[in-house]
Phi, psi and omega in degrees: 000154189287151175244112190225162180225137171249141179239133175247105179280072186284162176293322181271320182212157170252125190247145178241137173223123179244136178242132175238105185054043179081355172264138185290122172244347180221125188211085183228147171235126181238130181307137179302321182302319182288319184291324184277336177288334181220077180300321182298313183294325177289321170306312181301325179297326180292320182276002179307134178091335175069175174076017180285131178271330178199144178236128169273109186280179175286111191255004180053232183282358173101158175214148168303142192324118176210142179292148185295319185282001178248350183290134176283165172294330180292322180292323178295321177295321179293321181290331181251356178050046179279122183297157183289337185280356183073002180272067188289310184073161177062017179083004184298319179298319178296319181290327175296322175296321178296317179299317179296324183293319175302318181295332180273352194278346184084353176287150182281078183264135170237149173259145192239164184287153165268178180305320185292338180277350187284131180292343181285352175263117182299149185303319188297335180280346176273351181301125180057029178250148171234306183266089173262359185136121179289171183304326180291329171296319174302327175293313177305319176300315179304317176296321185290320179294314176298321182289318178295317176303314180292317188294311185259006173073030181254173172279161173305319183294347180259005181284135176216128183196155166253125180262128176248101180271108180257089187271182180291345180232305194249158170242132177227158178223127181235145179249134182237123177223130189059034174079006181236147174286124185246347179192164177190145173248106182285175186300331178258016171229002186247207183295159176303147180247184181300323181239333185259146180293338191070222184294129180269141170296131184297331174291328179290323181294322180292320181292335178292336181078324173207138180259105177284163175296323180299324183298332182290343181268004181231180177091000178273214176310309182305318183288323176297314175299328180272359183060036177085358183278162181276081171240147181251137176239147178294146175306313183297326181289321178296319177297316179298319181295320184291322188273333179226064180299135178248334186250169177298320179294323180290323183291326177294315181291326172301308184292330178290320181286310184292317179290327175295331175296312181301319175293327174296317178292315176307315181291325174290348175289348172291316184272329178235082190286337186229055177295142181287332175196165171252128189243128176260129177229177178092172186301317179283325185296339181269349186291143177299135177096344187288317180297319181297320178294330183268335185315307184292329179286325180282327176293328181293332185255335183241015180068217185264029176303125183302141176245124180222162177262142184291133175271200176181187183242353180252160185264323185247319179297137177294174182304314184299320181292322176296314182291329176293327173293327176295317182296318172303315180302317183285325175290339177268009177091014187274203186295338187266010176312312179297328178295312182297315181303310181302319179290344179069035188287322182295336184263005181300146186220161167080192176232172182286352181262358192292343193242022184271134179228345180280349174213151179295134176312325182295325180292324176298311183296322176301321183297329177276357185072029186251347181288000000 
């Protein structure tokens, strides 16, 4: 049976989850700054113990399934949307370097699709969209799908849910119907996050003059609390201020964050009108008090649809890393093969630039140094 590893390249931490015939053998969380500062040490940690058959690597915005050692530089630029001038911001440049180190490592690493690559998402929902949910959000959805099927005793094809991924920086909302992802609002196109602004007002983008990659990682709860100043807050402190606001500024940040989640779920009900449940995942989604804070708002837009926090099978690795391990198991022919087949990961197609009409595709490619 397969021995596999899943990786979640988060803004706060990079997590590793390894399964050997369904049993956890690797369960680690490494600060992102540490992983990016020493990519070789990080790669060595993946190979500890040897015998790994497949690794689902850090895939950024995603690629149709491709082995890391076969991925071209163009494909990696498309996966990470790294600008040609090298001013990536938000750690994107470091993650791109990490991906390249993995490609040189000799490990059996594959890159996996984002939401926009999936055939299960209708083309009309992809119009002028790029970030419908990164590859790690697809992996978090895989964990949520497997969890619901096991918990309620239904088949994968009967799973229906709205996943709210509350990360340490971004917030994303994915819709799952019939065990397949059918829509998604990615972190840079969804509700406000702890650190990221989410979907930008077009006029705000105009006033900025130019929207840098770094700008996409700011403007959220942290910026509101800091009054727009360049201040950094610990993740736990940001969560505490959201759940227990004491000042006027904290109440504004709290309302923007929590109401943003409700609006995201309300919009997703168009694509998934009868979800079996709403599932909270991610670093913030697992925090105590988050479900209680969101429950009245979610019931107001979704009726009495149950709201639950996603569980898991690992102690340290985040949900997306656990889901990546399930995906790796399925791709390697393990017990999760049916889950991978239902998600349509092998049938994923295209690039993140294929559905742009608001700007010429050639202009997008030039921004990435690909034209």
